[in-house]
Jmol script that loads the backbone (N, CA, C; Angstrom):
load data "model"
ATOM      1  N   MET A   1      42.470  11.001  21.557  1.00  0.00           N
ATOM      2  CA  MET A   1      41.567  10.001  21.021  1.00  0.00           C
ATOM      3  C   MET A   1      42.094   8.600  21.349  1.00  0.00           C
ATOM      4  N   ARG A   2      43.414   8.412  21.190  1.00  0.00           N
ATOM      5  CA  ARG A   2      44.004   7.093  21.451  1.00  0.00           C
ATOM      6  C   ARG A   2      43.708   6.650  22.880  1.00  0.00           C
ATOM      7  N   ARG A   3      43.927   7.528  23.821  1.00  0.00           N
ATOM      8  CA  ARG A   3      43.689   7.170  25.227  1.00  0.00           C
ATOM      9  C   ARG A   3      42.210   6.912  25.497  1.00  0.00           C
ATOM     10  N   SER A   4      41.338   7.651  24.865  1.00  0.00           N
ATOM     11  CA  SER A   4      39.899   7.431  25.041  1.00  0.00           C
ATOM     12  C   SER A   4      39.491   6.058  24.516  1.00  0.00           C
ATOM     13  N   VAL A   5      40.016   5.687  23.371  1.00  0.00           N
ATOM     14  CA  VAL A   5      39.717   4.367  22.801  1.00  0.00           C
ATOM     15  C   VAL A   5      40.261   3.275  23.720  1.00  0.00           C
ATOM     16  N   GLU A   6      41.474   3.468  24.224  1.00  0.00           N
ATOM     17  CA  GLU A   6      42.051   2.493  25.152  1.00  0.00           C
ATOM     18  C   GLU A   6      41.161   2.325  26.379  1.00  0.00           C
ATOM     19  N   ARG A   7      40.758   3.419  26.984  1.00  0.00           N
ATOM     20  CA  ARG A   7      39.916   3.366  28.188  1.00  0.00           C
ATOM     21  C   ARG A   7      38.583   2.684  27.896  1.00  0.00           C
ATOM     22  N   LEU A   8      37.977   3.025  26.787  1.00  0.00           N
ATOM     23  CA  LEU A   8      36.698   2.433  26.417  1.00  0.00           C
ATOM     24  C   LEU A   8      36.815   0.917  26.266  1.00  0.00           C
ATOM     25  N   LEU A   9      37.796   0.475  25.506  1.00  0.00           N
ATOM     26  CA  LEU A   9      37.961  -0.961  25.287  1.00  0.00           C
ATOM     27  C   LEU A   9      38.345  -1.681  26.579  1.00  0.00           C
ATOM     28  N   ASN A  10      39.221  -1.082  27.377  1.00  0.00           N
ATOM     29  CA  ASN A  10      39.584  -1.683  28.662  1.00  0.00           C
ATOM     30  C   ASN A  10      38.358  -1.836  29.559  1.00  0.00           C
ATOM     31  N   ALA A  11      37.487  -0.832  29.553  1.00  0.00           N
ATOM     32  CA  ALA A  11      36.273  -0.882  30.374  1.00  0.00           C
ATOM     33  C   ALA A  11      35.350  -2.019  29.943  1.00  0.00           C
ATOM     34  N   HIS A  12      35.518  -2.484  28.714  1.00  0.00           N
ATOM     35  CA  HIS A  12      34.701  -3.592  28.196  1.00  0.00           C
ATOM     36  C   HIS A  12      35.473  -4.910  28.192  1.00  0.00           C
ATOM     37  N   GLY A  13      36.537  -4.961  28.979  1.00  0.00           N
ATOM     38  CA  GLY A  13      37.278  -6.195  29.155  1.00  0.00           C
ATOM     39  C   GLY A  13      38.245  -6.537  28.036  1.00  0.00           C
ATOM     40  N   ILE A  14      38.569  -5.570  27.212  1.00  0.00           N
ATOM     41  CA  ILE A  14      39.492  -5.799  26.099  1.00  0.00           C
ATOM     42  C   ILE A  14      40.821  -5.141  26.443  1.00  0.00           C
ATOM     43  N   MET A  15      41.855  -5.952  26.616  1.00  0.00           N
ATOM     44  CA  MET A  15      43.170  -5.431  26.964  1.00  0.00           C
ATOM     45  C   MET A  15      43.758  -4.676  25.772  1.00  0.00           C
ATOM     46  N   THR A  16      44.302  -3.495  26.033  1.00  0.00           N
ATOM     47  CA  THR A  16      44.838  -2.663  24.952  1.00  0.00           C
ATOM     48  C   THR A  16      46.262  -2.227  25.259  1.00  0.00           C
ATOM     49  N   GLU A  17      46.917  -1.815  24.197  1.00  0.00           N
ATOM     50  CA  GLU A  17      48.220  -1.180  24.307  1.00  0.00           C
ATOM     51  C   GLU A  17      48.267  -0.145  23.193  1.00  0.00           C
ATOM     52  N   GLY A  18      48.506   1.110  23.543  1.00  0.00           N
ATOM     53  CA  GLY A  18      48.476   2.178  22.560  1.00  0.00           C
ATOM     54  C   GLY A  18      49.857   2.648  22.163  1.00  0.00           C
ATOM     55  N   TYR A  19      49.950   3.143  20.950  1.00  0.00           N
ATOM     56  CA  TYR A  19      51.199   3.664  20.394  1.00  0.00           C
ATOM     57  C   TYR A  19      50.915   5.009  19.746  1.00  0.00           C
ATOM     58  N   PRO A  20      51.787   5.991  19.957  1.00  0.00           N
ATOM     59  CA  PRO A  20      51.521   7.327  19.430  1.00  0.00           C
ATOM     60  C   PRO A  20      51.712   7.458  17.920  1.00  0.00           C
ATOM     61  N   THR A  21      52.508   6.566  17.316  1.00  0.00           N
ATOM     62  CA  THR A  21      52.755   6.644  15.873  1.00  0.00           C
ATOM     63  C   THR A  21      52.822   5.236  15.283  1.00  0.00           C
ATOM     64  N   ALA A  22      52.683   5.169  13.980  1.00  0.00           N
ATOM     65  CA  ALA A  22      52.838   3.889  13.276  1.00  0.00           C
ATOM     66  C   ALA A  22      54.264   3.374  13.435  1.00  0.00           C
ATOM     67  N   GLU A  23      55.211   4.285  13.387  1.00  0.00           N
ATOM     68  CA  GLU A  23      56.609   3.896  13.513  1.00  0.00           C
ATOM     69  C   GLU A  23      56.899   3.283  14.881  1.00  0.00           C
ATOM     70  N   SER A  24      56.342   3.859  15.939  1.00  0.00           N
ATOM     71  CA  SER A  24      56.575   3.295  17.275  1.00  0.00           C
ATOM     72  C   SER A  24      55.920   1.921  17.388  1.00  0.00           C
ATOM     73  N   PHE A  25      54.774   1.748  16.761  1.00  0.00           N
ATOM     74  CA  PHE A  25      54.130   0.432  16.734  1.00  0.00           C
ATOM     75  C   PHE A  25      55.058  -0.591  16.073  1.00  0.00           C
ATOM     76  N   LEU A  26      55.588  -0.244  14.907  1.00  0.00           N
ATOM     77  CA  LEU A  26      56.467  -1.169  14.182  1.00  0.00           C
ATOM     78  C   LEU A  26      57.745  -1.465  14.966  1.00  0.00           C
ATOM     79  N   ASN A  27      58.272  -0.496  15.681  1.00  0.00           N
ATOM     80  CA  ASN A  27      59.515  -0.677  16.434  1.00  0.00           C
ATOM     81  C   ASN A  27      59.332  -1.464  17.724  1.00  0.00           C
ATOM     82  N   GLU A  28      58.136  -1.438  18.299  1.00  0.00           N
ATOM     83  CA  GLU A  28      57.950  -1.992  19.635  1.00  0.00           C
ATOM     84  C   GLU A  28      57.130  -3.280  19.691  1.00  0.00           C
ATOM     85  N   VAL A  29      56.364  -3.573  18.668  1.00  0.00           N
ATOM     86  CA  VAL A  29      55.409  -4.681  18.744  1.00  0.00           C
ATOM     87  C   VAL A  29      55.926  -5.911  18.021  1.00  0.00           C
ATOM     88  N   GLN A  30      55.663  -7.049  18.621  1.00  0.00           N
ATOM     89  CA  GLN A  30      55.877  -8.320  17.933  1.00  0.00           C
ATOM     90  C   GLN A  30      54.516  -8.718  17.374  1.00  0.00           C
ATOM     91  N   ALA A  31      54.421  -8.852  16.067  1.00  0.00           N
ATOM     92  CA  ALA A  31      53.143  -9.042  15.391  1.00  0.00           C
ATOM     93  C   ALA A  31      52.322 -10.187  15.974  1.00  0.00           C
ATOM     94  N   GLY A  32      52.938 -11.257  16.414  1.00  0.00           N
ATOM     95  CA  GLY A  32      52.196 -12.390  16.930  1.00  0.00           C
ATOM     96  C   GLY A  32      51.440 -12.110  18.208  1.00  0.00           C
ATOM     97  N   SER A  33      51.781 -11.014  18.875  1.00  0.00           N
ATOM     98  CA  SER A  33      51.118 -10.692  20.138  1.00  0.00           C
ATOM     99  C   SER A  33      49.868  -9.840  19.951  1.00  0.00           C
ATOM    100  N   ILE A  34      49.598  -9.398  18.743  1.00  0.00           N
ATOM    101  CA  ILE A  34      48.477  -8.501  18.464  1.00  0.00           C
ATOM    102  C   ILE A  34      47.364  -9.277  17.768  1.00  0.00           C
ATOM    103  N   ARG A  35      46.134  -9.107  18.240  1.00  0.00           N
ATOM    104  CA  ARG A  35      45.002  -9.812  17.626  1.00  0.00           C
ATOM    105  C   ARG A  35      44.064  -8.880  16.876  1.00  0.00           C
ATOM    106  N   CYS A  36      44.193  -7.572  17.093  1.00  0.00           N
ATOM    107  CA  CYS A  36      43.366  -6.579  16.399  1.00  0.00           C
ATOM    108  C   CYS A  36      44.053  -5.236  16.541  1.00  0.00           C
ATOM    109  N   ILE A  37      43.951  -4.421  15.500  1.00  0.00           N
ATOM    110  CA  ILE A  37      44.503  -3.065  15.551  1.00  0.00           C
ATOM    111  C   ILE A  37      43.362  -2.078  15.308  1.00  0.00           C
ATOM    112  N   VAL A  38      43.234  -1.108  16.194  1.00  0.00           N
ATOM    113  CA  VAL A  38      42.337   0.028  15.981  1.00  0.00           C
ATOM    114  C   VAL A  38      43.253   1.146  15.524  1.00  0.00           C
ATOM    115  N   LEU A  39      43.047   1.585  14.298  1.00  0.00           N
ATOM    116  CA  LEU A  39      44.039   2.420  13.636  1.00  0.00           C
ATOM    117  C   LEU A  39      43.411   3.662  13.025  1.00  0.00           C
ATOM    118  N   ASP A  40      43.950   4.814  13.389  1.00  0.00           N
ATOM    119  CA  ASP A  40      43.507   6.063  12.771  1.00  0.00           C
ATOM    120  C   ASP A  40      44.106   6.123  11.376  1.00  0.00           C
ATOM    121  N   VAL A  41      43.323   6.503  10.411  1.00  0.00           N
ATOM    122  CA  VAL A  41      43.788   6.589   9.026  1.00  0.00           C
ATOM    123  C   VAL A  41      44.877   7.642   8.896  1.00  0.00           C
ATOM    124  N   HIS A  42      44.686   8.789   9.535  1.00  0.00           N
ATOM    125  CA  HIS A  42      45.602   9.915   9.373  1.00  0.00           C
ATOM    126  C   HIS A  42      46.454  10.075  10.622  1.00  0.00           C
ATOM    127  N   LEU A  43      47.704   9.686  10.509  1.00  0.00           N
ATOM    128  CA  LEU A  43      48.670   9.802  11.589  1.00  0.00           C
ATOM    129  C   LEU A  43      49.799  10.716  11.137  1.00  0.00           C
ATOM    130  N   GLY A  44      50.553  11.239  12.081  1.00  0.00           N
ATOM    131  CA  GLY A  44      51.768  11.967  11.722  1.00  0.00           C
ATOM    132  C   GLY A  44      52.801  10.955  11.250  1.00  0.00           C
ATOM    133  N   GLY A  45      53.596  11.279  10.272  1.00  0.00           N
ATOM    134  CA  GLY A  45      54.550  10.303   9.731  1.00  0.00           C
ATOM    135  C   GLY A  45      53.826   9.318   8.841  1.00  0.00           C
ATOM    136  N   MET A  46      54.105   8.032   9.043  1.00  0.00           N
ATOM    137  CA  MET A  46      53.452   6.985   8.258  1.00  0.00           C
ATOM    138  C   MET A  46      51.953   6.998   8.565  1.00  0.00           C
ATOM    139  N   SER A  47      51.117   6.975   7.528  1.00  0.00           N
ATOM    140  CA  SER A  47      49.669   6.979   7.740  1.00  0.00           C
ATOM    141  C   SER A  47      49.195   5.601   8.190  1.00  0.00           C
ATOM    142  N   GLY A  48      47.989   5.551   8.699  1.00  0.00           N
ATOM    143  CA  GLY A  48      47.399   4.280   9.093  1.00  0.00           C
ATOM    144  C   GLY A  48      47.261   3.329   7.921  1.00  0.00           C
ATOM    145  N   ILE A  49      46.902   3.853   6.755  1.00  0.00           N
ATOM    146  CA  ILE A  49      46.782   3.026   5.548  1.00  0.00           C
ATOM    147  C   ILE A  49      48.152   2.481   5.152  1.00  0.00           C
ATOM    148  N   GLU A  50      49.181   3.324   5.215  1.00  0.00           N
ATOM    149  CA  GLU A  50      50.541   2.859   4.891  1.00  0.00           C
ATOM    150  C   GLU A  50      50.988   1.767   5.862  1.00  0.00           C
ATOM    151  N   LEU A  51      50.674   1.940   7.143  1.00  0.00           N
ATOM    152  CA  LEU A  51      51.021   0.916   8.127  1.00  0.00           C
ATOM    153  C   LEU A  51      50.328  -0.393   7.795  1.00  0.00           C
ATOM    154  N   TRP A  52      49.061  -0.323   7.462  1.00  0.00           N
ATOM    155  CA  TRP A  52      48.298  -1.527   7.140  1.00  0.00           C
ATOM    156  C   TRP A  52      48.892  -2.234   5.927  1.00  0.00           C
ATOM    157  N   HIS A  53      49.228  -1.467   4.887  1.00  0.00           N
ATOM    158  CA  HIS A  53      49.849  -2.059   3.699  1.00  0.00           C
ATOM    159  C   HIS A  53      51.206  -2.681   4.053  1.00  0.00           C
ATOM    160  N   HIS A  54      51.966  -2.004   4.898  1.00  0.00           N
ATOM    161  CA  HIS A  54      53.260  -2.527   5.339  1.00  0.00           C
ATOM    162  C   HIS A  54      53.078  -3.881   6.043  1.00  0.00           C
ATOM    163  N   LEU A  55      52.109  -3.966   6.923  1.00  0.00           N
ATOM    164  CA  LEU A  55      51.853  -5.216   7.640  1.00  0.00           C
ATOM    165  C   LEU A  55      51.412  -6.318   6.684  1.00  0.00           C
ATOM    166  N   LYS A  56      50.549  -5.980   5.736  1.00  0.00           N
ATOM    167  CA  LYS A  56      50.097  -6.981   4.763  1.00  0.00           C
ATOM    168  C   LYS A  56      51.259  -7.473   3.900  1.00  0.00           C
ATOM    169  N   GLN A  57      52.125  -6.569   3.462  1.00  0.00           N
ATOM    170  CA  GLN A  57      53.286  -6.961   2.652  1.00  0.00           C
ATOM    171  C   GLN A  57      54.247  -7.833   3.444  1.00  0.00           C
ATOM    172  N   ALA A  58      54.271  -7.659   4.761  1.00  0.00           N
ATOM    173  CA  ALA A  58      55.130  -8.474   5.626  1.00  0.00           C
ATOM    174  C   ALA A  58      54.487  -9.829   5.934  1.00  0.00           C
ATOM    175  N   GLY A  59      53.277 -10.045   5.404  1.00  0.00           N
ATOM    176  CA  GLY A  59      52.606 -11.319   5.604  1.00  0.00           C
ATOM    177  C   GLY A  59      51.771 -11.396   6.868  1.00  0.00           C
ATOM    178  N   THR A  60      51.575 -10.279   7.524  1.00  0.00           N
ATOM    179  CA  THR A  60      50.758 -10.236   8.733  1.00  0.00           C
ATOM    180  C   THR A  60      49.337  -9.861   8.349  1.00  0.00           C
ATOM    181  N   ASP A  61      48.390 -10.644   8.804  1.00  0.00           N
ATOM    182  CA  ASP A  61      46.989 -10.396   8.455  1.00  0.00           C
ATOM    183  C   ASP A  61      46.174 -10.128   9.712  1.00  0.00           C
ATOM    184  N   ILE A  62      46.598  -9.118  10.478  1.00  0.00           N
ATOM    185  CA  ILE A  62      45.912  -8.752  11.711  1.00  0.00           C
ATOM    186  C   ILE A  62      44.648  -7.973  11.337  1.00  0.00           C
ATOM    187  N   PRO A  63      43.495  -8.331  11.920  1.00  0.00           N
ATOM    188  CA  PRO A  63      42.274  -7.557  11.649  1.00  0.00           C
ATOM    189  C   PRO A  63      42.448  -6.096  12.064  1.00  0.00           C
ATOM    190  N   VAL A  64      41.925  -5.197  11.234  1.00  0.00           N
ATOM    191  CA  VAL A  64      42.064  -3.761  11.482  1.00  0.00           C
ATOM    192  C   VAL A  64      40.698  -3.095  11.505  1.00  0.00           C
ATOM    193  N   VAL A  65      40.518  -2.224  12.493  1.00  0.00           N
ATOM    194  CA  VAL A  65      39.370  -1.320  12.559  1.00  0.00           C
ATOM    195  C   VAL A  65      39.937   0.064  12.291  1.00  0.00           C
ATOM    196  N   PHE A  66      39.511   0.676  11.200  1.00  0.00           N
ATOM    197  CA  PHE A  66      39.971   2.031  10.873  1.00  0.00           C
ATOM    198  C   PHE A  66      39.003   3.054  11.436  1.00  0.00           C
ATOM    199  N   MET A  67      39.572   4.199  11.826  1.00  0.00           N
ATOM    200  CA  MET A  67      38.758   5.344  12.207  1.00  0.00           C
ATOM    201  C   MET A  67      39.378   6.593  11.592  1.00  0.00           C
ATOM    202  N   THR A  68      38.528   7.547  11.274  1.00  0.00           N
ATOM    203  CA  THR A  68      39.004   8.776  10.655  1.00  0.00           C
ATOM    204  C   THR A  68      37.999   9.902  10.855  1.00  0.00           C
ATOM    205  N   ALA A  69      38.500  11.115  10.858  1.00  0.00           N
ATOM    206  CA  ALA A  69      37.645  12.296  10.910  1.00  0.00           C
ATOM    207  C   ALA A  69      37.450  12.879   9.514  1.00  0.00           C
ATOM    208  N   ILE A  70      38.205  12.367   8.551  1.00  0.00           N
ATOM    209  CA  ILE A  70      38.168  12.882   7.181  1.00  0.00           C
ATOM    210  C   ILE A  70      37.214  12.039   6.345  1.00  0.00           C
ATOM    211  N   GLU A  71      36.317  12.704   5.642  1.00  0.00           N
ATOM    212  CA  GLU A  71      35.405  11.985   4.767  1.00  0.00           C
ATOM    213  C   GLU A  71      36.088  11.790   3.413  1.00  0.00           C
ATOM    214  N   ASP A  72      36.435  10.555   3.127  1.00  0.00           N
ATOM    215  CA  ASP A  72      37.133  10.209   1.890  1.00  0.00           C
ATOM    216  C   ASP A  72      36.585   8.863   1.410  1.00  0.00           C
ATOM    217  N   GLU A  73      35.620   8.936   0.517  1.00  0.00           N
ATOM    218  CA  GLU A  73      34.934   7.713   0.073  1.00  0.00           C
ATOM    219  C   GLU A  73      35.867   6.757  -0.655  1.00  0.00           C
ATOM    220  N   ALA A  74      36.827   7.267  -1.413  1.00  0.00           N
ATOM    221  CA  ALA A  74      37.769   6.399  -2.122  1.00  0.00           C
ATOM    222  C   ALA A  74      38.618   5.614  -1.125  1.00  0.00           C
ATOM    223  N   LEU A  75      39.057   6.278  -0.087  1.00  0.00           N
ATOM    224  CA  LEU A  75      39.853   5.623   0.948  1.00  0.00           C
ATOM    225  C   LEU A  75      39.019   4.584   1.694  1.00  0.00           C
ATOM    226  N   GLU A  76      37.789   4.921   1.978  1.00  0.00           N
ATOM    227  CA  GLU A  76      36.894   3.967   2.640  1.00  0.00           C
ATOM    228  C   GLU A  76      36.683   2.733   1.769  1.00  0.00           C
ATOM    229  N   ARG A  77      36.460   2.935   0.483  1.00  0.00           N
ATOM    230  CA  ARG A  77      36.282   1.785  -0.433  1.00  0.00           C
ATOM    231  C   ARG A  77      37.537   0.923  -0.465  1.00  0.00           C
ATOM    232  N   GLU A  78      38.721   1.563  -0.484  1.00  0.00           N
ATOM    233  CA  GLU A  78      39.978   0.822  -0.492  1.00  0.00           C
ATOM    234  C   GLU A  78      40.112  -0.027   0.775  1.00  0.00           C
ATOM    235  N   ALA A  79      39.826   0.565   1.917  1.00  0.00           N
ATOM    236  CA  ALA A  79      39.963  -0.146   3.190  1.00  0.00           C
ATOM    237  C   ALA A  79      38.971  -1.299   3.284  1.00  0.00           C
ATOM    238  N   VAL A  80      37.745  -1.064   2.883  1.00  0.00           N
ATOM    239  CA  VAL A  80      36.721  -2.112   2.936  1.00  0.00           C
ATOM    240  C   VAL A  80      37.054  -3.224   1.948  1.00  0.00           C
ATOM    241  N   ALA A  81      37.474  -2.868   0.742  1.00  0.00           N
ATOM    242  CA  ALA A  81      37.834  -3.872  -0.259  1.00  0.00           C
ATOM    243  C   ALA A  81      39.020  -4.718   0.188  1.00  0.00           C
ATOM    244  N   ALA A  82      39.926  -4.121   0.948  1.00  0.00           N
ATOM    245  CA  ALA A  82      41.097  -4.850   1.429  1.00  0.00           C
ATOM    246  C   ALA A  82      40.786  -5.685   2.663  1.00  0.00           C
ATOM    247  N   GLY A  83      39.567  -5.557   3.196  1.00  0.00           N
ATOM    248  CA  GLY A  83      39.145  -6.442   4.268  1.00  0.00           C
ATOM    249  C   GLY A  83      39.200  -5.905   5.677  1.00  0.00           C
ATOM    250  N   CYS A  84      39.152  -4.594   5.857  1.00  0.00           N
ATOM    251  CA  CYS A  84      39.138  -4.102   7.232  1.00  0.00           C
ATOM    252  C   CYS A  84      37.853  -4.575   7.924  1.00  0.00           C
ATOM    253  N   ILE A  85      37.915  -4.723   9.225  1.00  0.00           N
ATOM    254  CA  ILE A  85      36.776  -5.180  10.015  1.00  0.00           C
ATOM    255  C   ILE A  85      35.690  -4.114  10.060  1.00  0.00           C
ATOM    256  N   ALA A  86      36.098  -2.853  10.204  1.00  0.00           N
ATOM    257  CA  ALA A  86      35.152  -1.732  10.246  1.00  0.00           C
ATOM    258  C   ALA A  86      35.877  -0.460   9.841  1.00  0.00           C
ATOM    259  N   TYR A  87      35.112   0.498   9.352  1.00  0.00           N
ATOM    260  CA  TYR A  87      35.622   1.808   8.972  1.00  0.00           C
ATOM    261  C   TYR A  87      34.694   2.816   9.639  1.00  0.00           C
ATOM    262  N   LEU A  88      35.169   3.459  10.696  1.00  0.00           N
ATOM    263  CA  LEU A  88      34.336   4.340  11.507  1.00  0.00           C
ATOM    264  C   LEU A  88      34.729   5.797  11.298  1.00  0.00           C
ATOM    265  N   ARG A  89      33.725   6.629  11.096  1.00  0.00           N
ATOM    266  CA  ARG A  89      33.967   8.068  10.944  1.00  0.00           C
ATOM    267  C   ARG A  89      33.738   8.765  12.276  1.00  0.00           C
ATOM    268  N   LYS A  90      34.752   9.534  12.698  1.00  0.00           N
ATOM    269  CA  LYS A  90      34.656  10.280  13.958  1.00  0.00           C
ATOM    270  C   LYS A  90      33.719  11.466  13.776  1.00  0.00           C
ATOM    271  N   PRO A  91      33.003  11.822  14.781  1.00  0.00           N
ATOM    272  CA  PRO A  91      32.818  11.071  16.021  1.00  0.00           C
ATOM    273  C   PRO A  91      31.870   9.897  15.783  1.00  0.00           C
ATOM    274  N   PHE A  92      32.101   8.823  16.474  1.00  0.00           N
ATOM    275  CA  PHE A  92      31.243   7.650  16.353  1.00  0.00           C
ATOM    276  C   PHE A  92      30.848   7.194  17.749  1.00  0.00           C
ATOM    277  N   PRO A  93      29.677   6.544  17.854  1.00  0.00           N
ATOM    278  CA  PRO A  93      29.285   6.016  19.164  1.00  0.00           C
ATOM    279  C   PRO A  93      30.183   4.838  19.551  1.00  0.00           C
ATOM    280  N   ALA A  94      30.241   4.549  20.813  1.00  0.00           N
ATOM    281  CA  ALA A  94      31.126   3.505  21.324  1.00  0.00           C
ATOM    282  C   ALA A  94      30.775   2.114  20.790  1.00  0.00           C
ATOM    283  N   GLU A  95      29.509   1.818  20.662  1.00  0.00           N
ATOM    284  CA  GLU A  95      29.076   0.452  20.350  1.00  0.00           C
ATOM    285  C   GLU A  95      29.638  -0.119  19.047  1.00  0.00           C
ATOM    286  N   PRO A  96      29.680   0.618  17.942  1.00  0.00           N
ATOM    287  CA  PRO A  96      30.261   0.033  16.723  1.00  0.00           C
ATOM    288  C   PRO A  96      31.732  -0.352  16.880  1.00  0.00           C
ATOM    289  N   LEU A  97      32.478   0.436  17.635  1.00  0.00           N
ATOM    290  CA  LEU A  97      33.884   0.113  17.871  1.00  0.00           C
ATOM    291  C   LEU A  97      34.010  -1.147  18.720  1.00  0.00           C
ATOM    292  N   ILE A  98      33.275  -1.207  19.812  1.00  0.00           N
ATOM    293  CA  ILE A  98      33.323  -2.373  20.696  1.00  0.00           C
ATOM    294  C   ILE A  98      32.907  -3.625  19.939  1.00  0.00           C
ATOM    295  N   THR A  99      31.835  -3.536  19.174  1.00  0.00           N
ATOM    296  CA  THR A  99      31.346  -4.675  18.397  1.00  0.00           C
ATOM    297  C   THR A  99      32.381  -5.133  17.384  1.00  0.00           C
ATOM    298  N   ALA A 100      32.992  -4.194  16.674  1.00  0.00           N
ATOM    299  CA  ALA A 100      33.985  -4.549  15.652  1.00  0.00           C
ATOM    300  C   ALA A 100      35.200  -5.228  16.274  1.00  0.00           C
ATOM    301  N   VAL A 101      35.687  -4.695  17.387  1.00  0.00           N
ATOM    302  CA  VAL A 101      36.858  -5.298  18.031  1.00  0.00           C
ATOM    303  C   VAL A 101      36.512  -6.678  18.559  1.00  0.00           C
ATOM    304  N   LYS A 102      35.384  -6.821  19.204  1.00  0.00           N
ATOM    305  CA  LYS A 102      34.982  -8.144  19.717  1.00  0.00           C
ATOM    306  C   LYS A 102      34.812  -9.137  18.570  1.00  0.00           C
ATOM    307  N   ARG A 103      34.268  -8.683  17.460  1.00  0.00           N
ATOM    308  CA  ARG A 103      34.110  -9.560  16.281  1.00  0.00           C
ATOM    309  C   ARG A 103      35.472  -9.997  15.774  1.00  0.00           C
ATOM    310  N   SER A 104      36.432  -9.081  15.728  1.00  0.00           N
ATOM    311  CA  SER A 104      37.759  -9.438  15.231  1.00  0.00           C
ATOM    312  C   SER A 104      38.459 -10.403  16.183  1.00  0.00           C
ATOM    313  N   LEU A 105      38.239 -10.259  17.473  1.00  0.00           N
ATOM    314  CA  LEU A 105      38.859 -11.151  18.452  1.00  0.00           C
ATOM    315  C   LEU A 105      38.270 -12.569  18.385  1.00  0.00           C
ATOM    316  N   ALA A 106      37.080 -12.679  17.838  1.00  0.00           N
ATOM    317  CA  ALA A 106      36.455 -13.996  17.702  1.00  0.00           C
ATOM    318  C   ALA A 106      36.933 -14.733  16.462  1.00  0.00           C
ATOM    319  N   LEU A 107      37.655 -14.050  15.569  1.00  0.00           N
ATOM    320  CA  LEU A 107      38.176 -14.686  14.349  1.00  0.00           C
ATOM    321  C   LEU A 107      39.295 -15.645  14.701  1.00  0.00           C
ATOM    322  N   PRO A 108      39.503 -16.680  13.870  1.00  0.00           N
ATOM    323  CA  PRO A 108      40.659 -17.544  14.094  1.00  0.00           C
ATOM    324  C   PRO A 108      41.943 -16.738  13.952  1.00  0.00           C
ATOM    325  N   SER A 109      42.977 -17.142  14.640  1.00  0.00           N
ATOM    326  CA  SER A 109      44.271 -16.454  14.574  1.00  0.00           C
ATOM    327  C   SER A 109      44.770 -16.418  13.148  1.00  0.00           C
ATOM    328  N   CYS A 110      45.352 -15.287  12.749  1.00  0.00           N
ATOM    329  CA  CYS A 110      45.832 -15.101  11.374  1.00  0.00           C
ATOM    330  C   CYS A 110      47.341 -15.199  11.302  1.00  0.00           C
ATOM    331  N   ASP A 111      48.010 -15.610  12.367  1.00  0.00           N
ATOM    332  CA  ASP A 111      49.478 -15.650  12.381  1.00  0.00           C
ATOM    333  C   ASP A 111      50.013 -16.842  11.638  1.00  0.00           C
TER     334      ASP A 111
END
end "model"
wireframe off; spacefill off
backbone 0.3
color backbone group
């Protein structure tokens, strides 16, 4: 799924960099270089929600687009209330993802 999302966004002129886990993202990325995160809610190890909370506690307010295959209305309400750009349930058509990422890239920098 990660590679498919990368290819889709790249095909629409959005430069991407993918990470297999939340931990690898935290170990390899400098927060100031990221303008939007497309994040699966359910990851091995640290979950996408845990990663998002970790980033917020660190003072980073990077826009996030969540995606998940699990239907969990409480989790969706939490993510939306906390300000995610979009919450997409897999499978989803390409357009909502592209629109959400482009919308987040148009926001003023949050660094």
